[in-house]
VMD Tcl script that draws the C-alpha trace (Angstrom):
set ca {
  {5.07 -23.17 69.75}
  {7.19 -19.99 69.60}
  {6.47 -19.67 65.89}
  {2.71 -19.89 66.57}
  {2.84 -17.17 69.22}
  {4.98 -14.96 66.95}
  {2.74 -15.73 63.97}
  {-0.42 -14.84 65.92}
  {1.16 -11.63 67.23}
  {2.15 -10.49 63.72}
  {-1.24 -11.43 62.27}
  {-2.86 -9.54 65.15}
  {-0.76 -6.47 64.41}
  {-1.73 -6.55 60.72}
  {-5.38 -6.90 61.70}
  {-5.15 -3.99 64.12}
  {-3.67 -1.70 61.47}
  {-5.96 -2.97 58.73}
  {-9.16 -2.67 60.77}
  {-8.70 1.09 60.99}
  {-8.57 1.32 57.18}
  {-11.33 -1.23 56.58}
  {-13.55 0.66 59.02}
  {-13.05 4.06 57.42}
  {-12.72 3.10 53.73}
  {-14.83 -0.05 53.48}
  {-13.93 -3.37 51.89}
  {-13.76 -2.21 48.29}
  {-11.92 0.98 49.24}
  {-9.24 -0.95 51.14}
  {-6.39 -2.62 49.28}
  {-3.78 -5.08 50.54}
  {-1.25 -2.34 49.76}
  {-3.08 0.02 52.15}
  {-2.90 -2.58 54.93}
  {0.80 -3.47 54.52}
  {1.72 0.20 54.20}
  {-0.08 1.01 57.46}
  {1.65 -1.93 59.16}
  {4.99 -1.11 57.49}
  {5.55 -4.68 56.28}
  {6.32 -6.09 52.82}
  {3.29 -7.08 50.71}
  {4.41 -10.71 50.62}
  {4.11 -10.86 54.40}
  {0.38 -10.29 54.17}
  {-0.12 -13.56 52.29}
  {1.94 -15.42 54.86}
  {-0.70 -14.57 57.47}
  {-3.88 -14.36 55.36}
  {-5.08 -16.35 52.36}
  {-6.69 -13.32 50.74}
  {-8.23 -9.92 51.43}
  {-11.52 -11.77 52.06}
  {-9.80 -13.98 54.67}
  {-8.36 -10.83 56.26}
  {-11.83 -9.21 56.40}
  {-13.41 -12.28 58.05}
  {-10.65 -12.36 60.69}
  {-10.93 -8.58 61.13}
  {-14.66 -8.97 61.86}
  {-13.85 -11.54 64.55}
  {-11.19 -9.30 66.12}
  {-13.47 -6.26 65.91}
  {-16.33 -7.98 67.77}
  {-14.00 -9.47 70.38}
  {-12.47 -6.06 71.08}
  {-15.53 -3.82 70.80}
  {-18.14 -6.01 72.42}
  {-16.05 -7.10 75.43}
  {-16.70 -4.03 77.59}
  {-20.35 -3.65 76.65}
  {-20.89 -7.40 77.25}
  {-19.81 -6.88 80.86}
  {-22.51 -4.21 81.20}
  {-25.21 -6.66 80.07}
  {-24.00 -9.55 82.20}
  {-23.44 -7.71 85.49}
  {-25.75 -9.03 88.18}
  {-25.40 -6.19 90.70}
  {-27.67 -3.92 88.60}
  {-31.26 -4.66 87.57}
  {-31.60 -5.98 84.01}
  {-33.49 -2.98 82.63}
  {-30.79 -0.59 83.84}
  {-28.11 -2.91 82.41}
  {-29.78 -2.61 78.99}
  {-29.95 1.18 79.25}
  {-26.30 1.31 80.38}
  {-25.33 -0.94 77.45}
  {-26.99 1.27 74.84}
  {-25.79 4.50 76.45}
  {-22.23 3.15 76.48}
  {-22.40 2.27 72.78}
  {-23.87 5.69 72.02}
  {-21.10 7.46 73.95}
  {-18.46 5.64 71.86}
  {-20.18 6.58 68.61}
  {-20.53 10.21 69.62}
  {-17.22 10.56 71.43}
  {-14.27 8.52 70.17}
  {-15.73 8.12 66.70}
  {-17.07 11.69 66.44}
  {-20.25 10.54 64.65}
  {-18.19 9.60 61.57}
  {-17.29 5.92 61.84}
  {-20.44 4.06 62.86}
  {-20.08 0.32 63.43}
  {-17.51 -1.44 61.25}
  {-19.64 -4.58 61.01}
  {-22.73 -2.58 60.00}
  {-20.70 -0.66 57.42}
  {-19.30 -3.89 55.94}
  {-22.68 -5.64 56.02}
  {-24.24 -2.74 54.12}
  {-21.49 -2.87 51.53}
  {-20.88 -6.61 51.19}
  {-23.97 -8.63 52.22}
  {-25.10 -9.06 48.61}
  {-21.62 -9.69 47.26}
  {-19.69 -11.91 49.67}
  {-21.25 -14.80 51.57}
  {-18.26 -15.40 53.88}
  {-18.21 -11.79 55.07}
  {-22.01 -11.68 55.40}
  {-22.02 -14.90 57.45}
  {-19.10 -13.82 59.67}
  {-20.99 -10.64 60.60}
  {-24.33 -12.42 61.05}
  {-22.87 -15.05 63.41}
  {-21.36 -12.37 65.65}
  {-24.47 -10.17 65.56}
  {-26.65 -13.13 66.53}
  {-24.49 -13.72 69.62}
  {-24.90 -10.08 70.63}
  {-28.64 -10.26 69.93}
  {-28.99 -13.43 72.02}
  {-27.43 -11.69 75.03}
  {-29.66 -8.62 74.62}
  {-32.72 -10.90 74.27}
  {-31.75 -12.81 77.40}
  {-31.40 -9.56 79.37}
  {-34.79 -8.31 78.13}
  {-36.40 -11.64 79.18}
  {-34.82 -11.30 82.61}
  {-36.17 -7.74 82.92}
  {-39.64 -8.93 81.86}
  {-39.55 -11.71 84.46}
  {-38.59 -9.29 87.23}
  {-41.24 -6.81 86.09}
  {-38.69 -4.10 85.23}
  {-39.95 -4.17 81.64}
  {-43.73 -4.15 81.42}
  {-43.85 -4.70 77.64}
  {-45.18 -8.26 77.12}
  {-44.09 -8.51 73.48}
  {-41.64 -11.37 72.86}
  {-38.14 -10.41 74.00}
  {-36.73 -11.58 70.64}
  {-38.93 -9.11 68.76}
  {-38.07 -6.21 71.08}
  {-34.34 -6.97 70.84}
  {-34.40 -7.32 67.05}
  {-36.34 -4.09 66.62}
  {-34.00 -2.14 68.89}
  {-30.88 -3.48 67.16}
  {-32.31 -2.77 63.69}
  {-33.28 0.76 64.76}
  {-29.77 1.23 66.15}
  {-28.23 0.33 62.79}
  {-30.49 2.82 61.05}
  {-29.60 5.57 63.51}
  {-25.89 4.97 62.87}
  {-26.40 5.45 59.14}
  {-28.32 8.69 59.76}
  {-25.65 9.83 62.23}
  {-22.94 9.40 59.58}
  {-25.02 11.13 56.90}
  {-25.82 14.08 59.15}
  {-22.46 14.06 61.00}
  {-24.55 14.72 64.06}
  {-25.31 12.84 67.30}
  {-29.03 13.65 66.97}
  {-30.10 10.29 65.45}
  {-28.27 8.39 68.21}
  {-29.79 10.62 70.90}
  {-33.25 9.97 69.42}
  {-32.51 6.25 69.33}
  {-31.52 6.21 73.02}
  {-34.66 8.14 73.94}
  {-36.83 5.63 72.06}
  {-35.02 2.66 73.60}
  {-35.81 4.03 77.06}
  {-39.44 4.62 76.07}
  {-39.81 1.13 74.57}
  {-38.15 -0.46 77.58}
  {-40.50 1.42 79.90}
}
mol new
graphics top color blue
foreach p $ca { graphics top sphere $p radius 0.5 }
foreach p [lrange $ca 0 end-1] q [lrange $ca 1 end] { graphics top cylinder $p $q radius 0.2 }
display resetview
């Protein structure tokens, strides 16, 4: 049992250090050497915890979603605020992270990896898709709730609204990185509010 806890802690540490590199340099720009150097561990240790760089990336995607979606998930699920406002709070929170902590440079790690790897690696593509579908399901559910309460007047299917908003969000993150400016994200938030009206 102790070995499992220690093993998980060390694997978690490697993931934490490696995610930073994977996020900024992409899959092809990140080497196992980069990860072990950042974690200050011998290269052989990496293969004790991960089968391959691909295995590392799949586990990094899981850790990334668990860490980065946790706080925003609470915003969507809170019942003390009306569902429309929860959606606006959710998107404004995500925008503030992109513009603040990430200084319009990082974007979403999953979106970055999907753009790079979707055509080249099925395991990575699927790992991202599964997580994104869970996020999308929660957004869809909140939109449905807002439609039922009359907070959102738009009668289009909630699934279509949610998919469009998420796809537009991905596009705005790409533009944000290209321009190194918050303008695309600000425009996205404005449109989300208009669509949700």
